[in-house]
LOBA-194020 format. One record per residue: x, y, z of N, C-alpha, C in turn. Coordinates in steps of 0.2 Angstrom, whole numbers, padded with zeros to 4 digits, always signed. Layout:
! residues N
XYZXYZXYZ...
! end
This chain:
! residues 145
+0004-0006+0000+0000+0000+0000+0004+0006+0000+0010+0006+0004+0014+0012+0004+0017+0014-0003+0019+0009-0007+0022+0011-0013+0017+0014-0018+0011+0011-0018+0006+0014-0022+0004+0021-0020+0004+0022-0013+0003+0029-0011+0008+0034-0013+0014+0032-0013+0020+0036-0015+0020+0037-0022+0018+0032-0026+0017+0033-0033+0012+0038-0035+0006+0037-0032+0001+0042-0033+0003+0049-0031+0007+0050-0025+0009+0056-0023+0014+0059-0029+0018+0055-0032+0023+0057-0037+0019+0060-0043+0014+0056-0045+0010+0058-0051+0006+0064-0049+0004+0065-0043+0000+0071-0041+0005+0077-0042+0011+0076-0040+0016+0082-0040+0018+0084-0047+0018+0079-0052+0019+0080-0059+0013+0084-0062+0007+0082-0060+0001+0085-0062+0001+0092-0060+0003+0093-0053+0004+0100-0050+0009+0104-0054+0014+0102-0056+0019+0106-0060+0017+0108-0067+0013+0103-0070+0010+0104-0077+0005+0110-0076+0001+0109-0071-0004+0114-0070-0002+0121-0069+0004+0121-0064+0007+0128-0062+0010+0131-0069+0013+0127-0073+0016+0129-0079+0011+0132-0083+0005+0129-0084+0000+0132-0088-0003+0138-0086-0004+0138-0079-0006+0145-0076-0001+0150-0077+0005+0149-0076+0011+0154-0077+0010+0157-0084+0010+0152-0089+0009+0154-0096+0003+0159-0097-0002+0157-0095-0009+0161-0095-0008+0168-0092-0005+0168-0086-0004+0174-0083+0001+0178-0086+0006+0176-0089+0011+0179-0093+0008+0183-0099+0004+0179-0102+0000+0182-0108-0004+0188-0106-0008+0187-0101-0012+0192-0098-0008+0198-0096-0002+0197-0093+0002+0203-0091+0004+0207-0097+0006+0203-0103+0008+0207-0109+0003+0210-0113-0003+0207-0112-0009+0209-0117-0015+0212-0113-0013+0215-0107-0019+0218-0103-0022+0224-0107-0027+0227-0104-0031+0232-0107-0027+0238-0109-0021+0240-0106-0017+0245-0108-0012+0244-0114-0012+0238-0116-0008+0236-0122-0011+0239-0128-0007+0241-0133-0009+0245-0139-0013+0240-0144-0017+0243-0148-0021+0239-0153-0019+0241-0160-0021+0237-0165-0020+0238-0172-0025+0234-0176-0026+0237-0182-0030+0233-0186-0026+0229-0190-0028+0222-0190-0024+0217-0193-0028+0214-0199-0024+0211-0204-0027+0208-0209-0025+0200-0208-0030+0196-0209-0029+0189-0208-0026+0186-0215-0020+0183-0214-0017+0181-0220-0017+0173-0221-0019+0170-0215-0019+0163-0216-0022+0160-0210-0025+0154-0211-0027+0150-0205-0024+0143-0205-0020+0142-0200-0016+0136-0200-0018+0131-0195-0016+0125-0195-0018+0119-0191-0012+0116-0188-0009+0119-0182-0002+0117-0180-0002+0110-0176-0008+0108-0174-0009+0102-0170-0013+0097-0174-0015+0098-0180-0019+0094-0184-0026+0098-0185-0030+0094-0188-0037+0097-0190-0041+0100-0185-0040+0098-0178-0044+0100-0173-0042+0107-0170-0036+0109-0172-0033+0115-0169-0032+0120-0174-0034+0127-0173-0033+0132-0178-0030+0138-0175-0025+0141-0178-0022+0147-0177-0023+0152-0182-0023+0158-0181-0024+0163-0186-0017+0167-0187-0015+0168-0193-0009+0172-0195-0012+0178-0197-0009+0184-0194-0011+0190-0195-0005+0195-0197-0006+0200-0200-0001+0205-0202-0004+0212-0200+0000+0216-0196-0002+0222-0194+0004+0227-0193+0003+0233-0193+0008+0238-0192+0007+0241-0185+0013+0241-0181+0013+0243-0174+0012+0251-0174+0011+0254-0168+0011+0261-0168+0017+0264-0169+0023+0260-0169+0029+0263-0170+0031+0262-0178+0027+0259-0182+0028+0259-0189+0031+0252-0191+0032+0247-0186+0035+0241-0188+0029+0236-0191+0031+0233-0197+0026+0228-0200+0028+0222-0196+0022+0218-0194+0023+0212-0190+0018+0207-0193+0021+0201-0194+0017+0195-0195+0017+0190-0189+0012+0188-0187+0011+0184-0181+0006+0179-0181+0007+0174-0177+0002+0168-0177-0001+0168-0170-0007+0167-0169-0010+0167-0163-0016+0162-0162-0017+0159-0157-0022+0154-0155-0028+0158-0152-0026+0164-0149-0031+0168-0146-0035+0172-0150-0040+0169-0154-0043+0173-0159-0051+0170-0158-0055+0175-0159-0063+0173-0159-0064+0170-0166-0068+0164-0165-0070+0161-0172-0077+0162-0173-0080+0167-0170-0087+0168-0172-0088+0176-0173-0089+0178-0179-0089+0173-0185-0082+0171-0187-0082+0165-0191-0076+0162-0193-0072+0167-0197-0066+0167-0195-0061+0172-0199-0060+0170-0206-0060+0175-0211-0059+0173-0218-0052+0177-0220-0048+0173-0224-0042+0176-0226-0044+0182-0230-0040+0188-0228-0041+0194-0232-0046+0199-0228-0049+0196-0223-0053+0201-0218-0049+0204-0213-0052+0209-0209-0048+0212-0204-0051+0211-0197-0047+0212-0193-0049+0211-0185-0044+0216-0181-0047+0218-0176-0042+0222-0171-0039+0218-0166-0032+0218-0166-0028+0214-0161-0025+0219-0156-0024+0215-0151-0020+0219-0145-0013+0215-0145-0008+0219-0144-0001+0216-0145+0004+0220-0140+0009+0217-0138+0014+0219-0134+0020+0223-0139+0021+0229-0138+0025+0233-0142+0033+0230-0142+0035+0227-0136+0041+0224-0136+0042+0218-0139+0037+0214-0140+0037+0207-0144+0031+0206-0147+0029+0209-0152+0022+0209-0155+0022+0202-0159+0027+0199-0161+0026+0192-0165+0024+0187-0160+0026+0187-0153+0025+0182-0148+0018+0184-0145+0017+0190-0143+0011+0192-0139+0006+0196-0143+0001+0193-0146-0004+0196-0150-0010+0191-0149-0016+0195-0148-0023+0191-0148-0028+0196-0150-0033+0193-0152-0039+0197-0154-0042+0200-0148-0044+0207-0149-0046+0211-0144-0053+0208-0141-0057+0204-0145-0063+0201-0142-0062+0195-0138-0055+0193-0138-0054+0187-0133-0054+0189-0126-0052+0195-0124-0052+0197-0117-0046+0194-0114-0047+0193-0107-0041+0190-0104-0042+0183-0102-0037+0180-0099-0038+0173-0096-0038+0173-0089-0040+0178-0085-0040+0178-0078-0043+0172-0075-0049+0170-0077-0053+0165-0074-0049+0158-0075-0046+0157-0081-0042+0151-0083-0036+0151-0078-0033+0156-0077-0027+0156-0073-0028+0154-0066-0034+0157-0063-0036+0156-0056-0038+0148-0056-0041+0146-0061-0043+0138-0060-0037+0134-0061-0032+0135-0065-0026+0131-0066-0022+0132-0060-0021+0137-0057-0018+0138-0051-0021+0134-0045-0027+0135-0045-0031+0131-0039-0030+0124-0040-0031+0121-0046-0030+0114-0047-0023+0112-0045-0018+0116-0047-0011+0115-0045-0010+0114-0038-0013+0119-0034-0013+0118-0026-0016+0112-0024-0022+0110-0027-0025+0103-0025-0021+0097-0026-0018+0097-0032-0013+0092-0034-0007+0092-0030-0004+0098-0028+0001+0098-0023+0000+0095-0016-0006+0097-0014-0009+0094-0007-0010+0086-0008-0012+0084-0014-0013+0077-0015-0006+0073-0015-0001+0077-0018+0006+0074-0018+0009+0073-0011+0008+0079-0007+0010+0078+0000+0007+0073+0004+0000+0072+0003-0003+0067+0006-0001+0060+0004+0001+0059-0002+0003+0053-0005+0010+0051-0002+0014+0056-0002+0021+0054+0001+0020+0053+0009+0015+0056+0012+0014+0054+0019+0010+0048+0020+0008+0045+0014+0004+0038+0015-0003+0040+0018-0006+0045+0016-0012+0047+0019-0018+0048+0014-0017+0046+0008-0022+0046+0003-0028+0041+0004-0034+0043+0003-0039+0038+0004-0038+0033-0001-0041+0027+0001-0040+0021-0003-0043+0022-0010-0049+0025-0010-0052+0026-0017-0048+0030-0022-0043+0034-0019-0039+0038-0024-0033+0033-0027-0031+0029-0022-0025+0024-0024-0028+0019-0028-0034+0016-0027-0036+0010-0030-0041+0012-0036-0041+0018-0038-0046+0021-0043-0043+0018-0050-0048+0015-0054-0046+0012-0060-0050+0015-0066-0053+0020-0065-0057+0023-0071-0062+0020-0073
! end
């Protein structure tokens, strides 16, 4: 029983680290693309599928307020209505790194997602501690889906 408790604890810690990394990524994007970030009118130049047919990113081109022409790919784009190559949309960008930090202004922020990911990370961390202390309930250790 002790070994499976510790294994469950280790798996829980790995899950906690993954969730914390996702929360950090989401928080970082919100920090760079907050309401005070500049906006620009962008032209949609392509719709790509980086992870296969079920994922879609939009490639946009726009000019920053400093006059720099940028081509960027983003997954943070509203698909209602579905974007059409050649149409325009207003995007929010980080002037220090507009190729990396760009999103459709209609997207808003990811504050709720960040809080949820961080909360689950805490829960998984507590589960990891309990696993290493061999105090997880039997239904957690013996769960087979």
